[in-house]
Structure formats: structure tokens, C-alpha cells
C-alpha positions as CSV (number, residue, x, y, z in Angstrom):
1,M,22.2,7.2,-24.8
2,E,20.9,4.7,-22.2
3,I,17.4,6.3,-20.9
4,V,15.7,5.1,-17.8
5,L,11.7,6.7,-17.5
6,T,9.8,6.3,-14.1
7,G,6.4,7.0,-14.6
8,S,5.2,4.2,-16.7
9,L,3.0,5.8,-19.3
10,G,1.7,8.6,-17.9
11,H,0.6,11.6,-18.9
12,I,3.9,12.7,-19.5
13,S,6.4,9.3,-19.6
14,K,4.4,7.8,-22.9
15,P,5.0,10.9,-25.2
16,L,8.2,11.2,-23.7
17,A,9.1,7.5,-24.3
18,T,7.6,8.4,-28.0
19,A,9.8,11.1,-28.7
20,L,13.0,9.8,-27.3
21,I,12.8,6.3,-29.5
22,A,12.0,8.5,-32.5
23,K,15.6,9.7,-31.7
24,G,16.9,6.5,-31.2
25,H,17.5,6.7,-28.1
26,R,17.3,3.4,-26.3
27,V,14.8,3.5,-23.5
28,T,13.7,1.7,-20.3
29,V,10.5,2.5,-18.6
30,V,10.1,1.5,-15.0
31,T,6.2,0.4,-14.0
32,R,4.8,-1.1,-11.4
33,S,2.5,-3.2,-13.7
34,N,3.2,-6.0,-15.2
35,G,0.2,-5.5,-17.7
36,R,2.2,-2.8,-18.9
37,I,5.2,-4.7,-20.7
38,P,3.1,-5.4,-23.9
39,E,2.1,-1.6,-24.6
40,I,5.7,-0.3,-23.2
41,G,7.4,-3.3,-26.0
42,K,5.1,-1.9,-28.8
43,L,6.6,1.2,-28.1
44,G,10.1,-0.1,-28.5
45,A,11.1,0.5,-24.9
46,K,12.5,-2.0,-22.5
47,A,9.5,-2.6,-19.1
48,A,11.5,-2.6,-15.9
49,V,8.8,-4.0,-13.2
50,G,9.2,-2.4,-10.2
51,S,8.3,0.9,-7.4
52,V,11.0,3.5,-7.0
53,E,10.1,3.3,-3.6
54,D,12.7,0.3,-3.9
55,G,16.1,1.6,-3.5
56,R,18.1,-2.0,-4.8
57,F,15.4,-2.1,-7.6
58,L,16.1,1.6,-8.8
59,T,20.0,1.3,-8.4
60,D,19.7,-2.1,-10.2
61,T,17.6,-0.1,-13.3
62,L,19.7,3.0,-13.5
63,A,23.0,0.5,-13.4
64,H,23.6,1.3,-16.8
65,A,21.7,4.4,-18.3
66,D,23.1,7.8,-19.4
67,A,20.4,9.5,-18.3
68,V,17.6,9.3,-16.2
69,Y,14.3,10.9,-15.7
70,C,12.9,10.7,-12.4
71,M,9.1,11.6,-11.3
72,A,7.8,11.1,-7.6
73,P,4.3,9.3,-8.0
74,P,1.4,10.4,-6.1
75,N,0.7,8.5,-3.4
76,P,-2.6,10.0,-1.6
77,A,-3.3,8.0,1.3
78,H,0.2,8.2,2.9
79,P,0.0,10.2,6.4
80,D,3.1,12.4,5.7
81,Q,2.5,13.5,1.9
82,I,5.9,16.0,2.4
83,G,7.7,12.9,4.1
84,Y,6.9,10.6,1.5
85,Y,8.1,13.2,-1.4
86,H,11.5,13.5,0.7
87,H,12.1,9.7,1.3
88,I,11.3,9.7,-2.7
89,G,14.3,12.1,-3.3
90,T,16.3,10.3,-0.8
91,L,16.1,7.3,-3.0
92,Y,16.4,8.9,-6.1
93,K,19.8,10.6,-5.0
94,E,21.5,7.0,-3.2
95,A,20.3,5.4,-6.7
96,I,22.0,8.1,-8.7
97,R,24.8,8.1,-6.7
98,A,25.6,4.5,-7.1
99,A,24.9,4.0,-10.4
100,G,27.3,6.6,-11.3
101,V,24.6,8.1,-13.8
102,K,25.4,11.3,-15.0
103,R,22.5,13.5,-16.6
104,V,19.4,13.3,-14.8
105,V,16.3,15.3,-15.1
106,H,13.7,15.7,-12.3
107,L,9.8,16.8,-12.7
108,S,9.8,19.3,-9.9
109,S,7.0,21.9,-10.0
110,Y,6.9,26.0,-10.2
111,G,7.1,26.9,-6.2
112,A,9.7,24.4,-5.7
113,D,12.1,27.3,-4.8
114,L,10.0,28.3,-1.6
115,P,11.0,25.7,1.3
116,S,7.6,26.2,2.7
117,G,4.2,27.2,2.5
118,T,3.0,25.2,-0.7
119,G,1.2,22.0,-0.1
120,F,3.4,19.3,-2.2
121,I,5.2,21.8,-3.8
122,T,7.2,21.6,-0.2
123,G,7.9,17.9,-1.1
124,S,9.3,18.6,-4.6
125,H,11.4,21.5,-3.2
126,K,13.1,18.7,-1.0
127,I,13.5,16.2,-4.1
128,E,15.3,19.2,-5.6
129,Q,17.7,19.5,-2.6
130,E,18.3,15.9,-2.7
131,L,19.3,15.4,-6.0
132,N,21.3,18.9,-5.8
133,S,23.2,17.1,-3.3
134,I,24.7,14.3,-5.6
135,P,28.2,15.2,-7.0
136,D,29.5,14.4,-10.5
137,S,26.0,14.5,-12.5
138,I,24.3,17.4,-14.4
139,V,20.8,18.0,-12.3
140,T,17.8,20.1,-14.3
141,H,14.5,20.6,-12.6
142,V,11.7,21.1,-14.5
143,R,9.2,23.0,-13.2
144,P,5.9,22.8,-15.2
145,T,2.6,24.8,-13.9
146,Y,-0.9,23.7,-13.0
147,F,-1.7,21.1,-15.0
148,Y,-4.4,21.3,-17.3
149,Y,-5.7,18.2,-16.7
150,N,-6.2,19.1,-13.3
151,L,-9.1,21.0,-14.5
152,L,-11.6,18.2,-15.0
153,A,-12.0,17.6,-11.4
154,F,-14.2,20.8,-11.5
155,I,-16.5,19.2,-13.3
156,P,-19.0,17.7,-10.6
157,M,-18.6,21.1,-9.0
158,I,-20.1,23.3,-11.9
159,Q,-22.7,20.0,-12.7
160,S,-24.2,20.0,-9.6
161,A,-23.9,23.6,-8.4
162,G,-23.0,25.4,-11.5
163,F,-19.6,27.3,-10.9
164,I,-16.0,26.4,-10.0
165,G,-15.0,26.8,-6.6
166,S,-12.0,26.5,-4.5
167,V,-9.5,28.9,-2.4
168,Y,-8.0,30.5,-5.3
169,G,-10.4,32.3,-8.3
170,G,-11.4,35.1,-9.8
171,D,-8.4,37.5,-10.4
172,D,-6.0,35.4,-9.6
173,R,-3.6,34.3,-12.1
174,L,-3.3,30.6,-13.3
175,A,-0.2,29.6,-15.2
176,M,-1.5,26.1,-17.0
177,V,0.9,23.5,-18.9
178,A,-0.5,20.5,-21.3
179,P,1.8,17.2,-20.6
180,A,2.5,17.2,-24.1
181,D,4.9,20.5,-23.7
182,I,6.2,19.3,-20.8
183,A,7.0,15.6,-22.3
184,A,8.9,18.1,-25.3
185,A,11.0,19.8,-23.1
186,V,11.8,17.2,-20.8
187,A,13.2,15.2,-23.9
188,E,15.2,18.6,-24.9
189,E,16.7,18.1,-21.2
190,L,17.4,14.4,-21.3
191,E,20.2,15.0,-24.3
192,K,22.0,17.7,-23.2
193,T,24.9,16.7,-21.5
194,D,26.8,19.5,-20.9
195,G,26.5,22.7,-18.2
196,A,26.0,23.6,-15.0
197,D,22.8,22.4,-13.1
198,R,19.9,24.5,-14.0
199,V,16.1,25.1,-13.6
200,R,13.6,25.0,-16.6
201,Y,9.8,26.5,-16.5
202,V,7.4,24.8,-18.4
203,C,4.5,26.7,-19.4
204,S,1.9,27.0,-21.8
205,D,-1.0,29.2,-20.9
206,D,-1.3,32.3,-18.3
207,R,-4.8,33.4,-17.5
208,P,-7.0,35.0,-14.7
209,C,-8.8,31.9,-13.1
210,R,-12.4,33.9,-14.5
211,E,-11.1,34.0,-17.7
212,V,-10.4,30.4,-17.7
213,A,-13.8,29.9,-16.2
214,A,-15.3,31.5,-19.0
215,V,-13.3,29.6,-21.6
216,L,-14.5,27.2,-20.1
217,G,-17.6,27.8,-20.0
218,R,-18.2,28.5,-23.5
219,S,-16.9,24.8,-24.4
220,I,-20.0,23.3,-22.3
221,G,-22.7,25.9,-22.7
222,M,-22.1,27.8,-19.7
223,P,-20.7,31.0,-20.7
224,D,-21.3,33.1,-17.8
225,L,-19.4,30.2,-16.1
226,Q,-17.7,31.7,-12.8
227,W,-14.7,30.7,-10.9
228,R,-15.2,32.0,-7.6
229,V,-13.0,31.9,-4.1
230,L,-14.3,30.2,-1.2
231,P,-13.3,30.5,2.4
232,R,-10.5,27.9,3.4
233,E,-12.8,25.9,6.2
234,P,-15.8,24.7,4.0
235,V,-13.6,23.7,1.2
236,L,-11.4,21.6,3.2
237,A,-14.1,20.3,5.1
238,A,-15.7,19.2,2.1
239,L,-12.7,17.6,0.9
240,I,-12.6,15.6,4.0
241,S,-16.2,14.8,3.9
242,N,-16.2,13.4,0.5
243,G,-13.1,10.8,1.4
244,V,-9.9,13.2,1.2
245,P,-7.4,11.4,3.6
246,E,-7.0,14.3,5.8
247,N,-3.2,15.5,5.4
248,F,-3.6,15.4,1.3
249,A,-6.5,17.8,2.0
250,L,-4.7,20.0,4.3
251,N,-1.9,20.1,1.6
252,L,-4.1,20.7,-1.5
253,V,-5.6,23.6,0.3
254,E,-2.1,25.4,1.5
255,L,-1.5,24.7,-2.2
256,G,-4.6,26.6,-3.2
257,E,-3.7,29.3,-1.0
258,A,0.0,29.5,-2.0
259,T,-1.8,30.1,-5.6
260,H,-4.4,32.8,-4.4
261,A,-1.5,34.5,-2.4
262,G,0.6,34.5,-5.8
263,I,3.5,33.1,-4.0
264,L,3.6,29.7,-6.5
265,R,4.5,31.8,-9.4
266,K,7.0,34.9,-8.3
267,H,10.2,32.9,-9.5
268,F,8.2,31.9,-12.4
269,E,7.3,35.8,-13.1
270,Q,10.7,36.7,-12.3
271,V,12.4,34.2,-15.2
272,S,10.3,34.7,-18.2
273,P,10.0,31.3,-19.6
274,T,8.9,30.2,-23.2
275,F,6.0,29.5,-23.6
276,G,4.7,25.7,-24.9
277,T,2.2,25.2,-28.2
278,V,-1.1,23.8,-26.4
279,K,-2.9,26.8,-25.5
280,L,-6.2,26.9,-23.2
281,E,-8.4,27.2,-25.9
282,S,-7.2,23.9,-27.5
283,F,-7.6,21.9,-24.3
284,A,-11.1,23.3,-23.6
285,A,-12.6,20.8,-26.0
286,E,-10.8,17.7,-23.8
287,F,-12.6,19.5,-21.1
288,A,-15.8,19.9,-22.8
289,Q,-15.7,15.9,-24.2
290,M,-15.4,14.6,-20.7
291,F,-18.4,17.8,-19.5
292,N,-20.3,15.6,-21.8
293,T,-19.6,12.2,-21.3
294,K,-19.9,12.6,-17.4
295,N,-23.5,14.3,-17.9
296,K,-25.0,11.5,-19.9
């Protein structure tokens, strides 16, 4: 198959490209940077240099593709986060329809079944709706849970305050996922060429936040590490004072509140997804390495 991957050589796209090439597929990787061309070539893939925000480039790149993996690159500086994601979804829809691509796998998120109240994930919902409207294409929305590596953002707080704090935590459950498990799921889906549109959840582990903190704490020599639930306003104010754009910060806090309320995972719990192989303890080793590096 001719398969186009967006996401350059990121956490998911690089192992995904490697897996697909090993299976004999012809892979094109979309990247913004000419500097990525040699690395993409070493994998055995072809580079297409451009932006998914360029509709003409996207259509031309998909012209001979049998399948495409679509993801929306984050854009924290955009003043309208949800509008940005909706725009990306529209561009994907128009390019896929114009190019006649029959198989589409979209990197969405758990919580994307909800039309509002989930921060950035509202953008994933809007992209799903756009892609679902494409005639004659089989679309699968891969909905990963909370990425393990997002936990790395708490390292400075742990080092300075001695605890993890956010608008969610404590006994709130956190379904987490490793990029490797997402890449494996996407690779499987790209090779499926029949059947109706569908959703596939991808999760590696599922724990209460207090247990997540305990596992991470043991890995860094802080066995009593706690994950505290903090009030909304101080969290929002801290994000903005640290240079996070206001619209991005508002969406981040709303996403956290959806996690605390449990609405983000409601449909996820109903479908009883199959779990991947990378458990929290495995990620904790990576977390400890980063923690100790930043502690020097």
C-alpha cells in the first residue's frame, strides 16, 4: 500500500513508519522541516516537506495514497484553539475527498465523543465530524487516552514544591497510554480496508492519580509523593503567569476539569478497550531518568 503519515518523526509517527516499512508498505512522511529529510530517508520512507495547513500541498501529497494517517499538530500560540483544530479537520476532509483516499485513520482522543466541555478535545470532536462526512472513505478514529509523557511536565513542580498538583488528582482515575502502543494500533488499522467507520480506544494502563504519584515517587526516591487537587483559579493564574497563552491555558484547565469530573472517560469505560503492553512502571523508569537529568 501507498501510505501517507502526518506528524513528521514524532513520538507516534516514527515507530509507525518503521513498522509499516517493515511490512513492505511504501510510506511518505509529511514534515515541515527539510532537516528531517535524511532521517526519513534512512527509515526507507519518502519525505514530503510542507504543512497540513496548506490545503493544496495536502491534496497533492495524498494524490496516489491508498491510506493516510491524520493528526493535528499542536499550535499553542493560536488564539482560538478549537477553531484551529476545526480548520485542520476541514483541510483534511477536502484533501482526502479531492485525492480519493479510501482508508483514513485519524489520531483523535478519548472524550472526543463529547461536543463540548473537554478543552482541546472539543477540537478532536470537530475533526471527527468533518472526517465522518467524507463519502466513499473508510474512517477510523483512534482515541488514545492520557499520554504518559505529559507527566513529565510535572517534574519542575515536584522538584520545587515536593508534590504534583492540578485541577484533577487524588482518587481521580487516569487512563494512560504509551506512543508505542498507539503506533501499533494505528499500524493495524491502516491495513484494514473493509468494514464500516469505527472508533478504537488505545490505553496502556489505568490507575488513580494517587497511585500514579506513588509509582513515580518510588522511581525518584520520593515514596510519599502526593497528587493534590488544586482550585481552578490558582492553576489558571499560574499557567498564564508562566507564559502559557490564555486561550491555551483555558482549554488546558477545562480538559483537567473534565478529567476530574470523569466525563472524559465515560464512553471509554463503556467499551472496555483492550490494553497495550507498556505499563506505568515501565514509563516510571523513563520519568526517573528525566527527573534526575533535570535535577543536575
